[in-house]
OpenMM code with the backbone's topology and positions (N, CA, C; nanometers):
from openmm import Vec3, app, unit

residues = "MET GLU LYS THR SER THR GLY ARG SER GLU ALA LYS LYS LEU PHE PRO GLY MET TYR ALA THR THR THR ILE ASP GLY THR ILE TYR VAL THR ASP ILE SER THR GLN LYS ARG TYR GLY ARG ILE VAL SER ARG GLN PHE GLY ASP GLY LYS TYR SER ASP PRO VAL VAL LEU GLU LYS GLY VAL ASN LEU SER VAL GLY SER ALA HIS PRO CYS ILE SER PRO ASP GLY SER TYR ILE ILE PHE ASP SER LEU ILE PRO SER ASP LYS GLU GLY GLU GLU GLN THR ASP LEU PHE ILE SER PHE ARG LYS LYS ASP GLY SER TRP SER GLU ALA ILE ASN LEU GLY ASN LYS ILE ASN THR PRO GLY GLU THR SER ALA HIS ARG PHE HIS LEU ILE ALA ASN ILE PHE PHE THR LEU LEU ILE GLY ILE PHE ILE GLY".split()
positions = [
    Vec3(9.4721, 6.9238, 17.7327),
    Vec3(9.4278, 6.8595, 17.8534),
    Vec3(9.2859, 6.8094, 17.8350),
    Vec3(9.2552, 6.7066, 17.9084),
    Vec3(9.1197, 6.6543, 17.9094),
    Vec3(9.0742, 6.6400, 18.0536),
    Vec3(8.9438, 6.6541, 18.0746),
    Vec3(8.8880, 6.6372, 18.2079),
    Vec3(8.8852, 6.4882, 18.2408),
    Vec3(8.9306, 6.4561, 18.3612),
    Vec3(8.9296, 6.3171, 18.4077),
    Vec3(8.8516, 6.3108, 18.5395),
    Vec3(8.8323, 6.1919, 18.5906),
    Vec3(8.7596, 6.1758, 18.7171),
    Vec3(8.8366, 6.2349, 18.8351),
    Vec3(8.9672, 6.2524, 18.8186),
    Vec3(9.0495, 6.3076, 18.9275),
    Vec3(9.0992, 6.4490, 18.8996),
    Vec3(9.0505, 6.5110, 18.7958),
    Vec3(9.0941, 6.6477, 18.7634),
    Vec3(9.1176, 6.6658, 18.6154),
    Vec3(9.2445, 6.6856, 18.5783),
    Vec3(9.2826, 6.7079, 18.4383),
    Vec3(9.3983, 6.6176, 18.4002),
    Vec3(9.4020, 6.5784, 18.2732),
    Vec3(9.5129, 6.4974, 18.2220),
    Vec3(9.6334, 6.5871, 18.1971),
    Vec3(9.7430, 6.5265, 18.1600),
    Vec3(9.8613, 6.6028, 18.1213),
    Vec3(9.8311, 6.6818, 17.9934),
    Vec3(9.8990, 6.7927, 17.9754),
    Vec3(9.8811, 6.8730, 17.8549),
    Vec3(9.9292, 6.7957, 17.7325),
    Vec3(9.8614, 6.8160, 17.6214),
    Vec3(9.8985, 6.7507, 17.4958),
    Vec3(9.9245, 6.8572, 17.3904),
    Vec3(10.0203, 6.8304, 17.3062),
    Vec3(10.0468, 6.9213, 17.1951),
    Vec3(9.9425, 6.8932, 17.0865),
    Vec3(9.8656, 6.9951, 17.0511),
    Vec3(9.7602, 6.9775, 16.9516),
    Vec3(9.8141, 6.9768, 16.8097),
    Vec3(9.9047, 7.0714, 16.7819),
    Vec3(9.9605, 7.0874, 16.6480),
    Vec3(10.0752, 7.1860, 16.6566),
    Vec3(10.1617, 7.1903, 16.5549),
    Vec3(10.2727, 7.2855, 16.5592),
    Vec3(10.2225, 7.4297, 16.5517),
    Vec3(10.2943, 7.5165, 16.6140),
    Vec3(10.2598, 7.6581, 16.6109),
    Vec3(10.3010, 7.7232, 16.7411),
    Vec3(10.2979, 7.8545, 16.7422),
    Vec3(10.3324, 7.9261, 16.8645),
    Vec3(10.2434, 8.0477, 16.8784),
    Vec3(10.2291, 8.0919, 16.9999),
    Vec3(10.1575, 8.2138, 17.0323),
    Vec3(10.0102, 8.2047, 16.9925),
    Vec3(9.9387, 8.1139, 17.0560),
    Vec3(9.7974, 8.0909, 17.0253),
    Vec3(9.7084, 8.1980, 17.0868),
    Vec3(9.6026, 8.2324, 17.0159),
    Vec3(9.5003, 8.3250, 17.0615),
    Vec3(9.3669, 8.2739, 17.0069),
    Vec3(9.2591, 8.2937, 17.0815),
    Vec3(9.1313, 8.2363, 17.0394),
    Vec3(9.0192, 8.3389, 17.0381),
    Vec3(8.9194, 8.3085, 16.9571),
    Vec3(8.7951, 8.3857, 16.9576),
    Vec3(8.6972, 8.3161, 17.0516),
    Vec3(8.5866, 8.3819, 17.0798),
    Vec3(8.4858, 8.3249, 17.1684),
    Vec3(8.4320, 8.1933, 17.1130),
    Vec3(8.4258, 8.1803, 16.9795),
    Vec3(8.3721, 8.0565, 16.9216),
    Vec3(8.4738, 7.9421, 16.9214),
    Vec3(8.5947, 7.9664, 16.9743),
    Vec3(8.6943, 7.8610, 16.9870),
    Vec3(8.7919, 7.8492, 16.8715),
    Vec3(8.7811, 7.9355, 16.7712),
    Vec3(8.8783, 7.9331, 16.6618),
    Vec3(9.0140, 7.9777, 16.7156),
    Vec3(9.1177, 7.9003, 16.6858),
    Vec3(9.2533, 7.9314, 16.7323),
    Vec3(9.3324, 7.9933, 16.6175),
    Vec3(9.4051, 8.0992, 16.6489),
    Vec3(9.4972, 8.1636, 16.5547),
    Vec3(9.6365, 8.1465, 16.6119),
    Vec3(9.7307, 8.0983, 16.5311),
    Vec3(9.8669, 8.0752, 16.5778),
    Vec3(9.9670, 8.1205, 16.4727),
    Vec3(10.0906, 8.1390, 16.5173),
    Vec3(10.2014, 8.1621, 16.4255),
    Vec3(10.2540, 8.0272, 16.3810),
    Vec3(10.2500, 8.0032, 16.2524),
    Vec3(10.3031, 7.8799, 16.1935),
    Vec3(10.4432, 7.9112, 16.1424),
    Vec3(10.5409, 7.8411, 16.1955),
    Vec3(10.6790, 7.8642, 16.1520),
    Vec3(10.7342, 7.7445, 16.0757),
    Vec3(10.6463, 7.6509, 16.0392),
    Vec3(10.6932, 7.5277, 15.9755),
    Vec3(10.7400, 7.5467, 15.8317),
    Vec3(10.6903, 7.6483, 15.7636),
    Vec3(10.7266, 7.6658, 15.6225),
    Vec3(10.8034, 7.7936, 15.5946),
    Vec3(10.8230, 7.8747, 15.6945),
    Vec3(10.8893, 8.0028, 15.6739),
    Vec3(11.0351, 7.9942, 15.7166),
    Vec3(11.1220, 8.0453, 15.6346),
    Vec3(11.2643, 8.0455, 15.6690),
    Vec3(11.3011, 8.1668, 15.7528),
    Vec3(11.2291, 8.2782, 15.7322),
    Vec3(11.2690, 8.4028, 15.7935),
    Vec3(11.1791, 8.4465, 15.9085),
    Vec3(11.0512, 8.4320, 15.8927),
    Vec3(10.9544, 8.4770, 15.9924),
    Vec3(10.8336, 8.3860, 15.9797),
    Vec3(10.7319, 8.4056, 16.0550),
    Vec3(10.6174, 8.3161, 16.0520),
    Vec3(10.5063, 8.3614, 15.9590),
    Vec3(10.3983, 8.2862, 15.9660),
    Vec3(10.2736, 8.3234, 15.8995),
    Vec3(10.1617, 8.2861, 15.9956),
    Vec3(10.0517, 8.3562, 15.9873),
    Vec3(9.9421, 8.3341, 16.0802),
    Vec3(9.8380, 8.2439, 16.0145),
    Vec3(9.7987, 8.1414, 16.0886),
    Vec3(9.6974, 8.0471, 16.0415),
    Vec3(9.5869, 8.0372, 16.1466),
    Vec3(9.4697, 7.9928, 16.1015),
    Vec3(9.3595, 7.9684, 16.1940),
    Vec3(9.3176, 7.8225, 16.1840),
    Vec3(9.2573, 7.7740, 16.2924),
    Vec3(9.2039, 7.6373, 16.2971),
    Vec3(9.0720, 7.6433, 16.3730),
    Vec3(8.9683, 7.5885, 16.3130),
    Vec3(8.8378, 7.5858, 16.3782),
    Vec3(8.8162, 7.4514, 16.4466),
    Vec3(8.7427, 7.4558, 16.5576),
    Vec3(8.7134, 7.3342, 16.6320),
    Vec3(8.5758, 7.2828, 16.5930),
    Vec3(8.5674, 7.1540, 16.5635),
    Vec3(8.4401, 7.0909, 16.5309),
    Vec3(8.4536, 6.9408, 16.5323),
    Vec3(8.3484, 6.8719, 16.5680),
    Vec3(8.3490, 6.7259, 16.5746),
    Vec3(8.4619, 6.6714, 16.6619),
    Vec3(8.4927, 6.7433, 16.7698),
    Vec3(8.5917, 6.6948, 16.8651),
    Vec3(8.7370, 6.7144, 16.8258),
    Vec3(8.7623, 6.7876, 16.7179),
    Vec3(8.9021, 6.8103, 16.6768),
    Vec3(8.9146, 6.9445, 16.6048),
    Vec3(9.0404, 6.9877, 16.5876),
    Vec3(9.0667, 7.1117, 16.5144),
    Vec3(9.0877, 7.0824, 16.3662),
    Vec3(9.0459, 7.1773, 16.2837),
    Vec3(9.0604, 7.1647, 16.1386),
    Vec3(9.2061, 7.1778, 16.0973),
    Vec3(9.2332, 7.1470, 15.9729),
    Vec3(9.3657, 7.1746, 15.9168),
    Vec3(9.3865, 7.3257, 15.9172),
    Vec3(9.5115, 7.3719, 15.9178),
    Vec3(9.5362, 7.5166, 15.9225),
    Vec3(9.4903, 7.5867, 15.7953),
    Vec3(9.4338, 7.7056, 15.8148),
    Vec3(9.3956, 7.7922, 15.7038),
    Vec3(9.4846, 7.9153, 15.7120),
    Vec3(9.5620, 7.9397, 15.6080),
    Vec3(9.6521, 8.0553, 15.6060),
    Vec3(9.5692, 8.1813, 15.5831),
    Vec3(9.5845, 8.2810, 15.6705),
    Vec3(9.5118, 8.4060, 15.6530),
    Vec3(9.5645, 8.4807, 15.5311),
    Vec3(9.4791, 8.5645, 15.4742),
    Vec3(9.5122, 8.6346, 15.3504),
    Vec3(9.6260, 8.7349, 15.3677),
    Vec3(9.6606, 8.7991, 15.2551),
    Vec3(9.7702, 8.8966, 15.2521),
    Vec3(9.7462, 9.0149, 15.3440),
    Vec3(9.6205, 9.0481, 15.3748),
    Vec3(9.5932, 9.1582, 15.4673),
    Vec3(9.6522, 9.1343, 15.6045),
    Vec3(9.6723, 9.0086, 15.6402),
    Vec3(9.7329, 8.9731, 15.7684),
    Vec3(9.8744, 8.9203, 15.7474),
    Vec3(9.8911, 8.8309, 15.6553),
    Vec3(10.0232, 8.7747, 15.6312),
    Vec3(10.0976, 8.8587, 15.5280),
    Vec3(10.1813, 8.9461, 15.5786),
    Vec3(10.2572, 9.0366, 15.4923),
    Vec3(10.3692, 8.9605, 15.4230),
    Vec3(10.4233, 9.0176, 15.3173),
    Vec3(10.5225, 8.9465, 15.2352),
    Vec3(10.6472, 8.9059, 15.3132),
    Vec3(10.6847, 8.9824, 15.4147),
    Vec3(10.8032, 8.9483, 15.4946),
    Vec3(10.7697, 8.8538, 15.6089),
    Vec3(10.6423, 8.8242, 15.6271),
    Vec3(10.5979, 8.7354, 15.7331),
    Vec3(10.5262, 8.8115, 15.8428),
    Vec3(10.4449, 8.7400, 15.9165),
    Vec3(10.3694, 8.7966, 16.0282),
    Vec3(10.3720, 8.6960, 16.1428),
    Vec3(10.3602, 8.7462, 16.2654),
    Vec3(10.3684, 8.6574, 16.3811),
    Vec3(10.2935, 8.7157, 16.4997),
    Vec3(10.2802, 8.6330, 16.6031),
    Vec3(10.2269, 8.6717, 16.7333),
    Vec3(10.0879, 8.7351, 16.7234),
    Vec3(9.9901, 8.6607, 16.6691),
    Vec3(9.8562, 8.7173, 16.6527),
    Vec3(9.7856, 8.7399, 16.7859),
    Vec3(9.6983, 8.8372, 16.7871),
    Vec3(9.6099, 8.8646, 16.9000),
    Vec3(9.4743, 8.8984, 16.8390),
    Vec3(9.3834, 8.8018, 16.8397),
    Vec3(9.2532, 8.8198, 16.7776),
    Vec3(9.1556, 8.8774, 16.8794),
    Vec3(9.0677, 8.9656, 16.8360),
    Vec3(8.9654, 9.0173, 16.9268),
    Vec3(8.8700, 8.9031, 16.9619),
    Vec3(8.8044, 8.9107, 17.0754),
    Vec3(8.7168, 8.8012, 17.1167),
    Vec3(8.6102, 8.7642, 17.0129),
    Vec3(8.5566, 8.8651, 16.9432),
    Vec3(8.4533, 8.8371, 16.8431),
    Vec3(8.5105, 8.8116, 16.7035),
    Vec3(8.6428, 8.8167, 16.6900),
    Vec3(8.7075, 8.7892, 16.5612),
    Vec3(8.6966, 8.9020, 16.4600),
    Vec3(8.6603, 9.0215, 16.5046),
    Vec3(8.6407, 9.1327, 16.4106),
    Vec3(8.7708, 9.2016, 16.3707),
    Vec3(8.8762, 9.1855, 16.4495),
    Vec3(9.0069, 9.2396, 16.4120),
    Vec3(9.1176, 9.1562, 16.4728),
    Vec3(9.2351, 9.1694, 16.4137),
    Vec3(9.3515, 9.0947, 16.4604),
    Vec3(9.4708, 9.1892, 16.4641),
    Vec3(9.5469, 9.1820, 16.5702),
    Vec3(9.6699, 9.2610, 16.5843),
    Vec3(9.7859, 9.1623, 16.5801),
    Vec3(9.8906, 9.1976, 16.5100),
    Vec3(10.0050, 9.1081, 16.4934),
    Vec3(10.1283, 9.1924, 16.4688),
    Vec3(10.2453, 9.1282, 16.4700),
    Vec3(10.3664, 9.2025, 16.4372),
    Vec3(10.4272, 9.1496, 16.3089),
    Vec3(10.5058, 9.2355, 16.2464),
    Vec3(10.5743, 9.2002, 16.1231),
    Vec3(10.7053, 9.2772, 16.1157),
    Vec3(10.7961, 9.2253, 16.0370),
    Vec3(10.9255, 9.2904, 16.0189),
    Vec3(10.9112, 9.4160, 15.9341),
    Vec3(10.9859, 9.5182, 15.9689),
    Vec3(10.9958, 9.6394, 15.8880),
    Vec3(11.1431, 9.6793, 15.8828),
    Vec3(11.1815, 9.7596, 15.7834),
    Vec3(11.3208, 9.8046, 15.7786),
    Vec3(11.3550, 9.8901, 15.9004),
    Vec3(11.4779, 9.8804, 15.9453),
    Vec3(11.5265, 9.9598, 16.0576),
    Vec3(11.5998, 10.0825, 16.0051),
    Vec3(11.6187, 10.1798, 16.0936),
    Vec3(11.6996, 10.2965, 16.0577),
    Vec3(11.8459, 10.2583, 16.0404),
    Vec3(11.8851, 10.1467, 16.1036),
    Vec3(12.0235, 10.1013, 16.0957),
    Vec3(12.0389, 10.0056, 15.9792),
    Vec3(12.1356, 10.0315, 15.8954),
    Vec3(12.1613, 9.9495, 15.7762),
    Vec3(12.1741, 9.8017, 15.8106),
    Vec3(12.1001, 9.7177, 15.7393),
    Vec3(12.1101, 9.5736, 15.7558),
    Vec3(12.0324, 9.5167, 15.8730),
    Vec3(11.9679, 9.6011, 15.9521),
    Vec3(11.8910, 9.5526, 16.0663),
    Vec3(11.7421, 9.5642, 16.0370),
    Vec3(11.6650, 9.4855, 16.1093),
    Vec3(11.5202, 9.4919, 16.0989),
    Vec3(11.4626, 9.5113, 16.2376),
    Vec3(11.3394, 9.5546, 16.2415),
    Vec3(11.2681, 9.5662, 16.3670),
    Vec3(11.1253, 9.5191, 16.3422),
    Vec3(11.0483, 9.5039, 16.4479),
    Vec3(10.9092, 9.4648, 16.4310),
    Vec3(10.8180, 9.5775, 16.4764),
    Vec3(10.7064, 9.5894, 16.4086),
    Vec3(10.6019, 9.6842, 16.4444),
    Vec3(10.4708, 9.6090, 16.4541),
    Vec3(10.3773, 9.6672, 16.5294),
    Vec3(10.2436, 9.6106, 16.5386),
    Vec3(10.1566, 9.6632, 16.4259),
    Vec3(10.0705, 9.5751, 16.3741),
    Vec3(9.9765, 9.6067, 16.2677),
    Vec3(9.8385, 9.5586, 16.3103),
    Vec3(9.7351, 9.6145, 16.2486),
    Vec3(9.5981, 9.5694, 16.2717),
    Vec3(9.5309, 9.5465, 16.1377),
    Vec3(9.4459, 9.4462, 16.1331),
    Vec3(9.3661, 9.4170, 16.0144),
    Vec3(9.2240, 9.3881, 16.0617),
    Vec3(9.1250, 9.4402, 15.9892),
    Vec3(8.9849, 9.4238, 16.0263),
    Vec3(8.9167, 9.3228, 15.9345),
    Vec3(8.8285, 9.2423, 15.9948),
    Vec3(8.7528, 9.1463, 15.9140),
    Vec3(8.6422, 9.2219, 15.8400),
    Vec3(8.6351, 9.2000, 15.7096),
    Vec3(8.5320, 9.2626, 15.6269),
    Vec3(8.4028, 9.1816, 15.6352),
    Vec3(8.2952, 9.2389, 15.5859),
    Vec3(8.1649, 9.1707, 15.5888),
    Vec3(8.1680, 9.0380, 15.5146),
    Vec3(8.2529, 9.0285, 15.4104),
    Vec3(8.2605, 8.9035, 15.3332),
    Vec3(8.3522, 8.7988, 15.3984),
    Vec3(8.4087, 8.8303, 15.5164),
    Vec3(8.4942, 8.7365, 15.5885),
    Vec3(8.6418, 8.7504, 15.5588),
    Vec3(8.6779, 8.8250, 15.4555),
    Vec3(8.8195, 8.8472, 15.4244),
    Vec3(8.8753, 8.9540, 15.5188),
    Vec3(9.0072, 8.9740, 15.5106),
    Vec3(9.0740, 9.0701, 15.5994),
    Vec3(9.1134, 9.1958, 15.5219),
    Vec3(9.1016, 9.3106, 15.5887),
    Vec3(9.1446, 9.4377, 15.5283),
    Vec3(9.2959, 9.4407, 15.5153),
    Vec3(9.3447, 9.5361, 15.4390),
    Vec3(9.4887, 9.5569, 15.4305),
    Vec3(9.5408, 9.5962, 15.5684),
    Vec3(9.6581, 9.5478, 15.6043),
    Vec3(9.7161, 9.5754, 15.7355),
    Vec3(9.7475, 9.7240, 15.7512),
    Vec3(9.7224, 9.7750, 15.8705),
    Vec3(9.7517, 9.9142, 15.9047),
    Vec3(9.8579, 9.9136, 16.0141),
    Vec3(9.9698, 9.9818, 15.9912),
    Vec3(10.0727, 9.9955, 16.0931),
    Vec3(10.0162, 10.0826, 16.2053),
    Vec3(10.0307, 10.0406, 16.3312),
    Vec3(9.9729, 10.1143, 16.4431),
    Vec3(10.0478, 10.2436, 16.4763),
    Vec3(10.1559, 10.2714, 16.4076),
    Vec3(10.2216, 10.4018, 16.4198),
    Vec3(10.3102, 10.4170, 16.5420),
    Vec3(10.3776, 10.5329, 16.5473),
    Vec3(10.4798, 10.5530, 16.6505),
    Vec3(10.4247, 10.5846, 16.7893),
    Vec3(10.2950, 10.6041, 16.8043),
    Vec3(10.2394, 10.6201, 16.9393),
    Vec3(10.2253, 10.4850, 17.0084),
    Vec3(10.2199, 10.3767, 16.9306),
    Vec3(10.2126, 10.2411, 16.9843),
    Vec3(10.3473, 10.1714, 16.9669),
    Vec3(10.3982, 10.1735, 16.8440),
    Vec3(10.5256, 10.1070, 16.8135),
    Vec3(10.6422, 10.1894, 16.8651),
    Vec3(10.7490, 10.1209, 16.8991),
    Vec3(10.8678, 10.1856, 16.9527),
    Vec3(10.9867, 10.1520, 16.8639),
    Vec3(11.0975, 10.2261, 16.8759),
    Vec3(11.2170, 10.1849, 16.8026),
    Vec3(11.2580, 10.0449, 16.8502),
    Vec3(11.2983, 9.9621, 16.7597),
    Vec3(11.3359, 9.8255, 16.7962),
    Vec3(11.2181, 9.7321, 16.7788),
    Vec3(11.2039, 9.6395, 16.8712),
    Vec3(11.1016, 9.5357, 16.8596),
    Vec3(10.9783, 9.5692, 16.9422),
    Vec3(10.8626, 9.5633, 16.8801),
    Vec3(10.7354, 9.5766, 16.9492),
    Vec3(10.6579, 9.4501, 16.9202),
    Vec3(10.6270, 9.3736, 17.0250),
    Vec3(10.5698, 9.2415, 17.0040),
    Vec3(10.4986, 9.1954, 17.1297),
    Vec3(10.4486, 9.0727, 17.1265),
    Vec3(10.3912, 9.0022, 17.2412),
    Vec3(10.2758, 9.0785, 17.3047),
    Vec3(10.1700, 9.0946, 17.2340),
    Vec3(10.0531, 9.1713, 17.2761),
    Vec3(9.9398, 9.0767, 17.3149),
    Vec3(9.8541, 9.1194, 17.4065),
    Vec3(9.7440, 9.0376, 17.4555),
    Vec3(9.6288, 9.1259, 17.5019),
    Vec3(9.5084, 9.0696, 17.5010),
    Vec3(9.3907, 9.1355, 17.5564),
    Vec3(9.3674, 9.0866, 17.6983),
    Vec3(9.3164, 9.1727, 17.7819),
    Vec3(9.2687, 9.1332, 17.9139),
    Vec3(9.1204, 9.1660, 17.9138),
    Vec3(9.0367, 9.0640, 17.8969),
    Vec3(8.8941, 9.0865, 17.8759),
    Vec3(8.8241, 9.1495, 17.9952),
    Vec3(8.8610, 9.1104, 18.1156),
    Vec3(8.7903, 9.1603, 18.2336),
    Vec3(8.8105, 9.3107, 18.2484),
    Vec3(8.9319, 9.3557, 18.2335),
    Vec3(8.9610, 9.4982, 18.2491),
    Vec3(8.9517, 9.5744, 18.1173),
    Vec3(8.9276, 9.5019, 18.0070),
    Vec3(8.9194, 9.5631, 17.8744),
    Vec3(9.0449, 9.6446, 17.8437),
    Vec3(9.1590, 9.5850, 17.8674),
    Vec3(9.2878, 9.6507, 17.8477),
    Vec3(9.3674, 9.5729, 17.7443),
    Vec3(9.4424, 9.6439, 17.6635),
    Vec3(9.5319, 9.5809, 17.5665),
    Vec3(9.6745, 9.6022, 17.6143),
    Vec3(9.7501, 9.4935, 17.6314),
    Vec3(9.8872, 9.5010, 17.6796),
    Vec3(9.9849, 9.4744, 17.5663),
    Vec3(10.0968, 9.5423, 17.5679),
    Vec3(10.2064, 9.5126, 17.4773),
    Vec3(10.3337, 9.5017, 17.5594),
    Vec3(10.4086, 9.3945, 17.5356),
    Vec3(10.5371, 9.3760, 17.6006),
    Vec3(10.6447, 9.4224, 17.5046),
    Vec3(10.7242, 9.5156, 17.5466),
    Vec3(10.8345, 9.5626, 17.4655),
    Vec3(10.9528, 9.4705, 17.4914),
    Vec3(11.0027, 9.4092, 17.3884),
    Vec3(11.1104, 9.3126, 17.4031),
    Vec3(11.2292, 9.3805, 17.4727),
    Vec3(11.2771, 9.3163, 17.5770),
    Vec3(11.3925, 9.3685, 17.6490),
    Vec3(11.3570, 9.4673, 17.7579),
    Vec3(11.2305, 9.5071, 17.7660),
    Vec3(11.1888, 9.6005, 17.8714),
    Vec3(11.0736, 9.5339, 17.9464),
    Vec3(11.0845, 9.5240, 18.0751),
    Vec3(10.9797, 9.4621, 18.1539),
    Vec3(10.9155, 9.5698, 18.2408),
    Vec3(10.7867, 9.5874, 18.2228),
    Vec3(10.7123, 9.6873, 18.2991),
    Vec3(10.6271, 9.6133, 18.4008),
    Vec3(10.6417, 9.6463, 18.5287),
    Vec3(10.5695, 9.5729, 18.6325),
    Vec3(10.4437, 9.6375, 18.6750),
] * unit.nanometer
topology = app.Topology()
chain = topology.addChain("A")
for resn in residues:
    res = topology.addResidue(resn, chain)
    for name in ("N", "CA", "C"):
        topology.addAtom(name, app.Element.getBySymbol(name[0]), res)
């Protein structure tokens, strides 16, 4: 959208991707599904000179070999929470778990840490977001709606 004399223009698609999250400096992190057959990969795009940069694929600490999706970056960009596929207890099935990776002093990402069974549930754990005003982290459990 752009600001106009009468309000706002219609929304425009900036680039392919899903599940966008941003840092305070305006860097966008999204799930890129354009090159993955099975799951996504997380890319970032920085804003400058009136446009967003080409996508930068995050390192292996965030993009796991089976794919990663649904990023949730902290406001200051110091850590990122995302989900990835893991083996299920049921033969031939997969599930998703939440992982966290921390930005190192050199700007690279730490190895992903599974958030464990106190956060992750059997089945799919995904769709997480920050609420800055209340300083709360929300997770939506697929198929379960908590009001």
